[in-house]
N, C-alpha and C positions, 0 to 999 in steps of 0.2 A: 692641668694647664693649657693656657693658650700660648700666643707670641710675647718673646722677650723682646722690651725695648730700653734699649739705654739712653739717658738722657746726653744731648751734646754737650751741656755746659758741667759736667762733672761724669766721666766711669765711673767714680765709686759707688752712686747710687744706679740701681737699675728695678724697672719697675716690672712685674709678673702677673698681667691678667688670666683670670680665669675663665674660662669659657664661656660662660654665659655673661661674662666685660663688667657684671656689676660690682667684682671685687678685686683686687690687687692686691698685690704683695711687695714694698719694697723692700728689696734686698742691699743693705750698706756693707762692701769690701772694708773691714778692719786688720788690723794685726796679728788680731787673735781669730781668726776666719768671719764667715757673712755672717751679720747678724740680720734675721727678720723682722718686720715690721706689716702685718697684715693691716690694711685700710678696708674695715666692710663699707658696705655698701652706705647708702643714706639708711637713714629711719623710712620706715614703709608710711604711705601718705594714709591719712584720717579717710577709712570706708565712709559712703555715701555723700561724699564733696566733691562738688566739682574740682573737677583735674587740676587748675589755675589756683583755686582759693584753698585745696588741699595740699599745694606744696608750699602756696605760703606757711599753712598751719604749720609742717614739718617742720618747717624753718624754723618758726617761733617757738616750738617744742624745744627743738635740740638746742637753743639758744637760752630759753629759760630753764630746762632741766640740769643744764650741765654747764651755763653760765649761773643767773640767777634772775626768777621773774623779775624782781622787780627794776631790772635795767633793759628790757624788751617793753615798747612802746607800740601803741596804734592811736589814729587821733581820736578825739572822743567822739567829734561830730563834725559835719563839714565845714571846713572854713570859710567864710566870706570873700570874694575877690571882685571887686567894680560891684555889676549889679546882676553875680552870679555866683557861684561857690564851685571850690574845686577840691577833693580830696588830695591830704598831703601820701608820702612817700608809704608803701605797703607798708614797710614795718619801721620802725626806728631803736637803731639800741643810742643809750646813754647812761656813760657811766663818767664819773670827773667833768674833766671840761672836754670831752671829746663824744663826738658822735657821729651815728653811722643811719645813712638813709639808703636801705633795704629792697631793692627789687628784684622779684622773683619771677621769673617769665617761665613757663611749662611749655612742654611740646607736647600737644595734645591729642595730635593726630601721629598716624605710623609714619616712620621716620620715611624721607626721599633719598634720591643717589646723595652720596655725602656731597657732592657739588653743589646743588639744592639746599642739602641742610645746613652746608660751610655760609648760603649767600641770608639763609634766613636767621642763621644764628647772630650773624654780623646786622641783623637788620635790627631785630632786638635787642641787642648789644646798645646797640645807638640810641635806642627808644628809650630804653632803661635809663639811660644817662642822661639823657635829657629830662627826663620825667624825676630823676633827682636834683637834677639841677634847681630844676623850679620848684621841688617841694622846699629847699633849701634858701631860695630866696624866698617864695612864700614866707615861712618860718620866720624871716629876718625882717620883714614887711609888718607882719601881723603875727604876734605868737599865738602859740592855742593849747590848748587844755589837749594831755594826752594820757590814756591810760595805759596803766604798765600792765605785766600780766597777774596783779594781784586784784586788780580793777580796781585800782589808785590814781588820782589824777595827779600829776603835776603841769603846771602852768611851764611852757617851755618858750624862754625866746631864741631865736637861732642865733643873735647875735651874742651870745652867751658860751657858745661851744665851736670847737673846729670841726668842721665835717669831713667824711667822707662819701662817696658815693660806691655801691656794693652793688653789682650786678650777679645775680644768681642766679645760675642756668638749671632745670630739670629737664633732663633728655634721656630717653633710654640708653640713646648710643651715638655720645658725640665723635664726629669725623678725628681721627688721628691727628693730632698735629696743629688743631685749630687754636689761632691767637685770635680772641675780641678785640675791636677793637672800634675807635670811635675819635667825633669831635673832641678837644680841650675842653673842660665843662669849667675852669677856674678853682676847681677843688680836686683833690686827688681822688680817685678811682680805681676800683679793681673790680677784675672778673673771677667768679670761682663755680666751679658745678656744689649744688648743693651736698654732694659728698666730701668732696674738700672744705666745706662749711663748718659740717657734721664732724669730719676728722679735727679741725681744728679747735671746735669748743670740748669734744673728747679729748685732746691730748692736753689741753691747759687748765680747764674748767673753773676758769676765770674768764669774766667779760672783758675787764681792763687791757688783760693778758689778751685777751683775742683782738681789740681794738686796736692796743701801741703794735699787733704784728701785722694787722690790714694797713697801719699807715707808713709802718715801714715796707712791707712788700712795694707798697704802690710808687715808692720811690724806685723799686728794681726793674730791670726790663721784663716786661712783661713774658708770662710762661702759656704754652698750653692747656687752654681747660681738662683738666683732671689731674692734673700734675702737680698742684700744688705743696702736697707732701714734699714730693722733691724738692723744690723752692725751701720748705720749710725746714727740711734737713741738714740743706746747703747752708742755710744762717745759722741752725743750729750749731753745728760742725765748728762755723768758724766763730762763733761766742764762746764754745769749750776751751779755744785756743788763745782767745783774745788776753791781753793781760788786765788786772783789774786796774779802774780806773782811782785818780788820785782823789785825797777825801780828807780834810783836818779832823781827825778823830778827838781832838782835844775840845771840840763844840757840844761833845754830848756830857763832859766832865771827865774828873777820875775815871781811869780802866777803858775808856772808850775803845773799840777796836775794830779796825778794817773786816768786812764781813763782805765777800763777793759770790757770788752766784751768775751762772749764765742766763742772759734774759729769755732766749727759748730753750727750758729743756729739752736732753733727748729723749728720756724715759718719761713713756706718759704720766701726767700727775696721778701721784698717788700709789705709782707701780712697787711700791716695797711692799705690799703685801699685808698693810696694817692698814689700821682706821684712823689712824694720826692724823693723815692729810686731812680727814673729812671736819677734825675740828675747827679749822677756819670756818667751812660749812654752818657749823652748827653754830657757830658765834652770830655769823651773816646770818642764818635764821632765827637766831633768839631776836636780834636787833628789828629785822621786817614784822615780826608779828607780835612786838610788844607795842601795846595799848602807849600814844603820844599822849604826855602830861606837859600843862599848862600852857603858854603859848608855843608850842613845839609844832611845826606843819609837815606834810610830805615832804618837802623839799628839803626840811634839816633833816628826816630820816637819810634822805639820798643822800647828801652831802656825807651822812655817816658810812654809810654802805657802798659809797665810792673809795672813802679812806681806807678803810677796811681791806677792802678788793684790790688796790694798789700793792698788799703785801708780795712779792716776788713769790711765782709758783715754785721756781725751784727752793725757798727756803722753808714752804710751808709745814711738809714734812718733821721737820727738823722743831720748829715750833711749837707743831701739834704734840710730839712727843713729850717737848719741856713745857705744855701746859697741861698733859695728865700728870707729868712727874710731878707741878706743881699743886694741883686738885689732891695729889694723895699724900703730900708733904705737909700742905699747912695745916689739919686737924694736928697735927702734933705738935699738941703746946697745952701746956695745963693753966687752970684758974681761968681768972676771967684775961689772958693775957693773950695779945694778937697777935697773928705770925701772918710776914707778908710774903711775897715773892715777886718779883719784876723783870720785864725783858724790855728795853728800849731800843727801838730803832729811827734813826735820822736820814735819810735819804741824802741820795747822792749833792743835789742842791741846796741842803741844809735847812730848808724851809717846810718839811714835813716830818714831825713826827710820830712815832706810834707806840704807844704804852701797852702793853699788854700785863696783867698781874694777875694774882691769887691771894687771898684772907681766908682766916681760918672762918670766920663768919659774915654774915652780916647783918646790920644795925643803921641808926643814924651819926652816928659817931665814925663808924668805918665809913659810909658815903662820903662825910664830912672831910674826915682825915685822905680818903683819895682825890676826892676834888682837890686839895690844899697840894697836896702832890703832883696832879697835874698842869697845876695854876704854876705850879713854883718850878718843875724841869720846862715847860714852855716859856718861862719868864728868862730861865737861866740860858736858853740855848739862842732866845733872840737877843740878848745881851750880847750873848759873845759876839753873833753875826751882825749882828744891827740893822738885821732884816723883819723889822716887826710885823710893818705889814707884808702882806702876804704869806705871810708862816704861820702853822695850823699844829696843833698838838690832840690826836686824840686817844684817850685812855681807855679800856675794857678791863674789867675786873670781874674775873668770875670767884664765888664763895660757894662751896660747897651746901648742899641740902642734904637732910637727912629722915624725911618726911616719905622718901618712896615717889612721889611724885614727879620728880624728876631730876637730874645730877646733882646741877647747879643752878644759880640765879646768876644774870649778866646784869653790870653796869655800866653804865657808857658815859663817859664825863667828854665834849669837845670846848676847844678852845682856841681863837685866832685873834690876830692882831697885839697890839699892844694891850693888855690887861690894867696898865697904870694902876699895879698893886701898891699900897701905901709902905711906908716903910714899917709901919706896926706886923702889918700880914707879912711882910717879908721875914720878919724876924722871926714871927709864929711860926711860919712852916717850914724857915731854916730850923728852928731848932727841932721841930718835931721831925724832919724827914734828914739834916744834913748831921746826924751823931754819928759820933764816932762809931765804928763796927766794933770794939774793945769795950763799948761799956753794957754789953750783955743784951741789947734788944735783940728782938725777935723779926728783923728784917732783913731781907737777903735780896740783892740786886743781881740777877744776871748776866 
């Protein structure tokens, strides 16, 4: 082990650097004794690629692997600017209504003395933030086609997103205590090492959660490069003791329960040793790989993926266990009956509803019934909130398969705004889905 450094903001957190300075261990002092969290080095750079481009590729790979390829973008071509052209930022992260312009800067020569390295870091930080500002300005003036990690094109209008500038530093030996500085750009901004970046994605396994963290951390005082895990755990500790927010559980109807998890989990995502956490990733992949039907576009797919990725990281393992239980349970039905299981969530703002469920089989009747269920629950919530505009409901239904090709099929239905359902539609949907439990129907809502 190398030298031990304590962060000035919290003596409960200590960083222990290994001799080669590429790995570190975060030691957390708790009432039950010290807890250790090893922070591995950043992913290795791809071989046979120029160092700077290799660092960009490695950052892209981390975000696509631990996040989702559908949320990582590059520009499809050069964007016209006046009589010439300019490239947008190195990489973009886009999920929901938030986006990040990611500028990766790599030290491609052996480091010089610390004072000279500090000057170089400040210089490239200022350049990165200026480039990010220019990229956002260009996207707002001239929308562009962006290609995601699966090679699909999304037309991006910069005015549709809240942006943050991210400076990623690839450096073999950042001088201790260096805090990157730059002139204000008019948008939130944050500086990280590539190891910090990899840590966040490995810890959270959600692009939406990483973006939310970046925006949150950008409001805090800057920390030395390489110490982002320390800030993460300080914020996670604050989340763990924060009281749950208030919410009117009656908005979801009878039986609504307030369920609160920390925004930032202290344990890495999926740390319980089971595959339950991966259920959400499997569902995301199902949606990402499904062919688009009718008039649906890649923009529609991106919205659906973003809505599902908003499920809090701290709740995903429990939801995964529940979904696996549902898939085991729904086939236990006789004859032509259909058995259903559902879980619904309404976010704290009361405008985003997520419904996941399972049914014993899949056919046109099941698809129509599920569509009616999603529409009815959306109508009921928006009627209670009075906020149909800006409200949406995403429904995802899993139905077991028995052909050995795959374990289940995934069906998605998304609705938003005022559905203008007729009285006759509401009567039919309510008769189907709001039956009393004692009538013996095989319907269960968790």
